[in-house]
C-alpha positions in Angstrom: -0.3 -0.2 -0.1 1.1 3.6 -0.7 0.3 5.1 2.3 1.6 8.0 4.9 0.5 8.8 8.1 0.0 12.3 9.7 -0.6 12.6 13.6 -1.7 16.0 15.1 -0.3 16.1 18.9 -1.7 19.3 20.2 -5.2 18.7 19.2 -7.7 19.1 21.9 -4.7 20.4 24.7 -7.2 22.3 26.1 -9.3 19.2 27.6 -7.0 18.7 29.8 -4.7 21.5 30.6 -3.6 19.8 34.2 -1.3 17.4 32.0 -0.6 19.5 28.9 0.6 22.4 30.5 4.0 21.1 30.0 3.7 18.6 27.3 1.3 17.9 24.7 -2.0 15.9 24.4 0.3 13.2 22.5 3.1 13.2 25.0 0.7 12.6 28.2 2.0 9.4 30.2 -1.3 6.3 29.9 -1.2 2.5 30.9 2.3 2.6 33.2 4.6 3.0 30.6 3.2 4.4 27.5 2.2 7.4 25.9 -1.0 8.6 24.2 1.0 9.0 21.0 2.3 5.3 21.1 -1.2 4.0 20.0 -1.7 6.0 16.8 2.2 5.6 15.9 1.7 1.6 16.7 -1.4 1.2 14.7 0.2 3.2 12.2 3.5 0.9 12.0 1.3 -2.6 12.8 -0.5 -1.6 9.5 2.7 -1.3 6.8 2.7 3.1 7.4 6.4 3.9 7.5 6.4 7.5 6.7 4.5 9.5 9.2 4.7 12.9 10.0 3.9 14.7 13.6 2.1 18.1 13.5 3.5 20.1 16.4 2.4 23.3 17.9 4.1 24.2 21.2 5.5 22.1 24.3 6.5 19.5 21.8 10.0 18.9 24.0 8.5 16.1 25.8 7.4 14.5 22.7 11.0 15.0 21.0 12.7 13.5 24.0 10.2 10.2 24.0 10.1 9.4 20.3 14.2 10.2 19.9 14.9 8.5 16.1 11.7 6.6 16.2 13.6 3.3 16.5 11.7 2.0 18.9 8.6 2.1 16.1 11.4 0.6 13.7 10.9 4.0 12.0 14.4 5.1 12.3 14.5 5.0 8.3 17.1 6.4 5.8 13.6 6.8 3.6 10.5 7.6 5.2 10.4 7.2 8.9 9.1 9.5 11.5 9.2 13.6 11.1 8.3 16.1 13.5 7.0 18.7 11.8 6.6 22.0 13.9 4.6 25.2 13.2 4.9 27.2 10.4 4.3 31.1 11.2 3.9 32.1 7.8 0.6 32.4 5.6 -0.3 29.8 4.0 -0.9 30.9 -0.2 -3.9 32.9 -0.7 -4.1 34.1 2.7 -2.9 37.1 4.6 -1.7 37.3 7.8 1.0 35.0 9.9 -0.5 33.1 13.0 0.1 29.4 14.8 -3.0 27.2 14.0 -5.7 26.9 16.1 -7.8 24.1 14.1 -7.2 20.9 12.6 -7.5 22.6 9.2 -5.0 25.2 9.5 -2.9 22.7 10.9 -2.8 20.8 7.8 -2.6 23.8 6.3 0.5 24.5 8.1 2.3 21.4 6.4 1.0 21.6 3.0 4.5 21.2 1.9 4.8 17.8 3.6 1.8 16.3 2.1 2.5 17.9 -1.0 6.0 16.1 -1.2 4.6 12.6 -0.4 4.4 10.3 -2.9 1.9 8.1 -1.2 -1.7 7.9 -2.8 -3.4 8.0 0.3 -2.6 9.4 3.7 -4.3 8.2 7.3 -5.1 11.6 10.0 -5.0 10.6 13.4 -5.3 12.6 17.0 -4.0 11.2 20.1 -6.8 11.4 22.6 -8.8 8.5 21.2 -6.8 5.0 22.3 -7.7 2.0 20.5 -5.7 -1.0 18.7 -6.8 -0.7 15.3 -5.8 -2.5 11.8 -5.7 0.4 9.8 -5.2 -1.7 6.6 -8.6 -3.1 7.0 -9.8 0.9 7.1 -7.6 1.8 3.9 -8.6 -1.7 2.2 -12.3 -0.5 2.8 -11.5 2.9 1.0 -9.9 1.3 -1.7 -12.7 -1.4 -2.7 -15.3 2.0 -2.2 -13.2 4.1 -4.9 -13.5 6.3 -1.9 -12.2 10.2 -1.4 -12.3 10.0 2.0 -13.2 7.5 4.9 -14.0 8.5 8.4 -13.6 6.2 11.2 -17.1 5.8 13.5 -17.7 4.2 16.4 -20.8 4.4 18.9 -20.6 6.6 22.2 -20.7 4.5 24.8 -23.3 5.6 27.3 -21.2 6.7 30.6 -19.2 8.9 28.4 -19.4 12.7 29.7 -17.1 14.6 27.7 -19.0 15.3 24.3 -17.5 18.4 23.4 -16.2 19.3 20.7 -17.2 15.4 18.7 -18.7 15.5 15.3 -21.6 12.8 14.8 -21.8 11.0 11.6 -25.0 9.5 9.7 -24.4 7.3 6.7 -26.5 5.0 4.7 -26.5 1.4 4.5 -23.7 1.6 2.1 -21.5 3.4 4.4 -22.1 6.6 2.6 -21.9 9.4 4.4 -25.0 11.6 4.5 -24.5 13.9 7.5 -21.8 15.2 9.5 -22.2 17.9 12.0 -21.3 18.6 15.6 -22.6 16.3 18.2 -25.8 17.6 20.3 -26.7 15.1 23.1 -30.3 13.7 22.8 -30.4 15.5 19.3 -27.7 14.3 17.3 -27.3 10.4 16.2 -24.6 8.5 18.5 -22.1 7.3 16.2 -19.1 10.0 16.1 -16.0 10.0 14.4 -12.7 8.7 15.9 -11.1 11.6 14.1 -8.8 8.3 12.1 -9.6 9.4 8.6 -7.9 8.0 5.3 -8.0 10.5 2.6 -6.7 10.5 -1.4 -3.6 12.8 -1.0 -4.8 14.6 -4.0 -8.1 15.1 -2.8 -6.6 16.7 0.1 -4.6 18.9 -1.6 -7.4 20.1 -3.6 -9.7 20.8 -0.6 -7.0 22.8 1.4 -6.5 24.9 -1.6 -10.0 25.6 -1.9 -10.3 26.2 2.3 -7.4 28.5 1.8 -9.4 30.7 -0.8 -12.5 30.7 1.4 -11.4 31.3 4.6 -12.6 28.0 6.2 -11.6 26.8 9.4 -13.2 23.4 10.6 -12.2 20.0 9.2 -15.5 18.4 9.4 -17.5 21.4 8.6 -15.9 23.0 5.7 -14.2 20.0 4.4 -16.8 16.9 4.7 -19.6 18.3 5.5 -19.7 20.8 1.9 -18.9 17.6 0.2 -21.8 15.1 1.0 -23.2 14.0 -2.1 -20.2 16.0 -4.5 -17.8 13.7 -3.3 -17.2 9.9 -2.3 -17.4 10.2 1.4 -17.4 7.1 3.4 -17.6 5.7 6.8 -15.9 2.3 8.7 -17.5 1.4 11.7 -15.1 0.7 14.7 -16.6 -1.6 16.9 -13.6 -2.8 19.6 -12.2 -1.2 22.7 -11.8 2.6 22.1 -11.2 4.8 25.0 -11.5 8.8 24.5 -10.1 11.1 27.1 -11.8 14.7 26.9 -10.7 15.6 30.3 -8.7 15.2 33.5 -12.2 13.1 35.0 -12.2 11.3 31.7 -8.2 10.3 31.7 -8.7 8.9 35.5 -12.0 6.8 34.9 -9.8 5.7 31.3 -7.0 4.4 33.2 -9.1 2.9 35.7 -10.8 1.0 33.1 -7.2 -0.6 32.4 -8.0 -2.8 35.3 -10.6 -4.8 33.5 -8.9 -7.5 31.8 -11.2 -7.5 29.0 -10.4 -3.6 28.1 -7.0 -4.2 28.8 -6.8 -7.3 26.4 -8.7 -5.3 24.0 -5.6 -2.5 23.7 -2.6 -4.4 24.6 -3.3 -8.1 23.6 -4.3 -8.1 20.1 -2.4 -11.0 18.2 0.3 -9.5 15.7 -0.5 -5.9 17.0 1.6 -4.7 19.9 1.8 -1.1 21.2 5.1 -0.1 21.0 7.2 2.6 23.3 10.2 4.1 24.2 12.5 1.4 26.1 13.9 1.8 29.4 15.8 -0.9 31.4 14.4 -0.8 34.8 15.1 -3.0 37.8 11.5 -5.1 38.4 9.5 -4.0 41.2 10.4 -4.7 44.5 8.0 -5.6 47.4 8.5 -5.7 50.9 7.3 -8.3 52.8 4.7 -6.2 54.6 3.5 -5.1 51.1 -0.4 -5.6 50.3 -1.2 -5.1 46.3 -4.6 -5.7 44.9 -6.1 -5.7 41.4 -3.5 -3.3 40.4 -1.4 -2.1 37.0 2.0 -1.5 38.3 4.7 -1.0 35.9 8.6 -2.2 36.3 10.8 0.1 38.8 8.7 0.5 41.4 9.3 -0.1 45.2 6.1 -1.0 47.2 6.4 -1.4 50.9 2.5 -0.3 51.6 -0.8 -1.1 50.6 -1.8 -0.5 47.2 -5.5 -1.1 45.6 -6.9 -0.4 42.6 -4.1 1.9 41.3 -2.1 2.6 38.3 1.5 3.1 38.9 3.9 4.1 36.8 8.0 3.2 36.5 9.7 4.3 39.4 6.7 4.8 42.0 7.6 4.4 45.8 4.7 3.5 48.1 6.3 3.8 51.8 5.9 1.8 54.9 2.2 2.1 56.3 1.1 4.0 53.2 -2.6 3.1 51.7 -3.1 4.2 48.1 -6.3 3.4 46.9 -7.9 4.3 43.3 -4.9 6.3 42.3 -2.9 7.3 39.3 0.4 7.4 40.2 2.9 8.8 37.3 6.5 8.0 36.9 8.6 8.6 39.9 6.0 9.7 42.2 7.4 9.6 45.9 4.8 8.7 48.8 6.0 8.7 52.4 5.7 6.7 55.1 2.1 6.2 56.9 0.4 8.0 53.8 -3.3 7.8 52.9 -4.5 8.7 48.7 -7.9 8.1 47.5 -8.6 8.9 44.1 -5.4 11.1 43.5 -3.7 11.4 40.3 0.3 12.6 40.8 2.0 13.9 37.7 5.9 13.2 37.1 8.3 13.7 40.2 5.4 14.9 43.0 6.3 14.1 46.6 3.8 13.5 49.5 5.6 14.0 52.6 4.7 11.6 55.8 1.5 11.2 57.2 -0.3 13.4 54.6 -4.2 12.5 53.9 -5.4 13.4 50.3 -8.8 12.4 49.2 -10.5 13.0 45.9 -13.4 11.3 44.4 -13.8 9.6 40.8 -15.4 12.4 39.4 -13.3 14.8 40.5 -9.8 13.3 41.1 -7.2 15.4 43.3 -4.6 16.3 41.1 -0.9 16.8 42.1 1.4 18.7 39.4 4.5 17.9 38.0 7.5 18.0 40.6 4.9 19.2 43.2 5.5 18.5 47.4 3.0 18.1 49.2 
């Protein structure tokens, strides 16, 4: 297949400002040792896509540190491979003024040179705030079989989802032809929504970008997709397997807790021939003290546990002190808890320190958050 990939690293950063103040959405940690970008990157690599551009906006130092040369995804290549596409503070042809992009469509306009220089016939576009393990080759095959100009991967909303802003509702007929694309309104719109994974013909996209620049369009789905319904070959591909959407700190917490469900965890990390790759780190195995108690938790390597851990997600290098009880928490890399600490429904960013005897509690609908490097 002649396919290249584009990943938007900063789209929807504002959804979880607590975690994206010092990093992009793409480099938000998830699942003990992964970053959100690992999922779209792995999906593309597992589907045979070896030329991938990552569209960046700001705060992308941690993203560059994580990706490096791309060797952990087998993308350290002389031809193709992975490319960070920093923002161009310049005007797109036919427009006036210079500014950083604020929408998906403006981001695409900013990387038109990358798209134009690709020799691949098709492009796969993907965000980072949707977590799934999808075989994109099946989507591309369906796109080609339909002789489509653009194919949107869709899913059905889960009843418990609360973060519904910025979602696009998709309506299609029995032949999977898109008949409507609009902003999702609860109780009115179709419960079938876009995953923001799109397969598109490169030349079709270039023509749409030039048209958007000429008319001052801003929104990808409203101005590119919706305006071409009935005039272009637009299809949907329904994805029915495990999918997690992160739209707020609360949903980040809830999504992390879902990993304690073997079915959800298996749907992401145990798909045959579809591993999720990440940056490798050589850490010692986790050490459990004689008095340690760990129940229903997902624990990375390099941790030291001397207390009690229940229903928790622990990233690499977390230290749980003696007499400490940690329940329903997500503790990011190198979090240190002293002795006789009690935590419930707490999210800590990297290198947080919680001193002896502290008692902190949030709720599943409003977790208590401790910023990166903070001491409590």
